[in-house]
Each structure stands twice: as C-alpha cells, then as structure tokens.
N, C-alpha and C positions, 0 to 999 in steps of 0.2 A: 630752669634747667630740665625739669620733668617734661614740660611741654616740648622742648627741643628734642628730647629723646623720643617722645611719642611721634613727633613729626618725622624724624629720621626713620623710625621703625615703620611708619606708615608708607613712606616713600620707597624704602627697600622692599617691604612686603608687596607693594603695588608693582614694583619691577618684577619680582618673582611671579606674581599672579599673571601679569601680561605675558611674560616669557613662557609660562606654562600653557597659556592659551594659544600662543603663536607656534609653538614647537611642532604640532602635528602638520601644520601647513608649510613648514620650512624643510622638513626632511622628506625624502622620497621613499615610501615604505617598500616599494618593489625593487629598489636599487640599494643593496647593502653598502656599496662603495660611497654612497652619499652620507652615511653616518658612521662608518666603521672606525674612522680616526677621531671621532668626537669623544668627549668624556663619557665614560660608561660603556664605550664600544668595545668590541665589535658587535655585540648583540643588540638587537632592537630594544629588548626589555631593559637592558642596562642604560641605554641612551635615554629612553623615556623616563626611567626612574631618576636619573641624575638631573635631567633638564626640567622635568615636570614635578618631581617630588617636593622641592622647596616651595613651589607655587601652591601646591595642594595644602601643604602644612601652613603656609601663610594665610591662605583663604580660611582654613579651619580656625586658626588663631584669631583672625579678624572677626569671624562670625561669633566665636565664643566671647570675645571682648564686647561686641555689640549687644549680645544677649545678656551678658552679665551687667552691663551698664544700664540696659533697659529694665532689667529686674530691680536693680538698685534704685533707679528713678521711680519705678512704679511703687516700690515699698516706701519710698520717702514721701510720696504724694497721697498715700492712703490715710484716711483719718483714723485716729486711735479710737478703739472701742472701749 
C-alpha cells in the first residue's frame, strides 16, 4: 500500500512539475487577455503563482526526499567504528 501511495505521489508531483515548466510557454506575457480568465488572474503574478507554485513545491519535496534517502543509504553503508 505504501508503494502505491508513493507511486501516486510521484505521478501527481511529476504532473505538477511538467505543468510548471510548460506554463511560461503557454501564456503570452505581452497579452493580458491570454491569462486574465485563468486561475489566479487577472494579474500575471497570480497566474504564475497558481500554475507554477505546486510544481515548485513538488520539485522541492522530491529533491528533499531524494537527499534524505541518499543520506539514509549512506549512513546505512558506513562501517561502524
């Protein structure tokens, strides 16, 4: 069950990360009408925060989990003195 939850979290996090990477290419920064009806609109800052924020948080959580896992594996493989 724990593996299934990790897989779901990884897939959802991956979606948010890819969405955050694609958002700057989807909207037209010079035309406010291209993003004013999006979530977080009508301001550009709000749109970017709503659409890219979860991806940035997901990437940070993924990096934190990988570093924590790597530290745990390194501590497990060190010989006891």
